[in-house]
N, C-alpha and C positions, 0 to 999 in steps of 0.2 A: 606342500602348502602352498607354493610357489603358483599354481595354475589357478588356485580358490582364487587367490587374491588378484591374478591377472583378471579373472571372469568377473569378479565384483568391481573391478576397476573399470572394466569395459560397461558394465551395466551403468557406473555413474556417469562415465561421459555418454552414454545415450540416455538417460533420464535425469541427470542434472545432480546435485548433491544429496547423500543419503542421509545427511544427518538427520534430519525431519521424518527419513521415514519409518514407517511400520512395516516389517516384514514377515512373512509366513515361510517358516521353511519345512517341506513336505520328505520325512522322511531322517532318522536318525543314526543311518549308517555311515560309512566312508565318506562319502560325498555330500551328505547334509550335514555332517559334522564340520567337515572341511569350509563348506560355505558359510554354516553359522559362524564359526570362529573368525574368517577373513571377514562378514559382516558385520560383527563385534567389535573388531578391529580397525573398520571402516567408520564406526561413531553411529550407525544406526541408533533411531528413536528406540527402537523395541523390536525384540524377536519372539516370535512363538514358534514352537515347534510341535510337529504333527506326526506321531507316527503310530505305528499297530498294536505297538505296546506303550502305556503310560509313563511305565516306570521308566524306559529308555528315553525317552522323548522326555521327562522330567529330568533325568543325570543331564543330558546334552542342555536342556534350558537353563539348568542351576549353573552349567560350566560356563555358558556364555551371557547369564545375566538376562534372559530373557523367560518366559512361561509357558 
């Protein structure tokens, strides 16, 4: 998960504080999950997960407190 946290940190450095941001994660596979978890840990305002299968998107969204 370290590389996902590093990616989220880099986004925060370039765009500013992530705490007020609403984000869309496209894909609920390994990378999407890693990024969603890192974004959740960074304290984003909300996470929406889009995926080919609604079930998998829903499971990831529930895990990270998103929709």
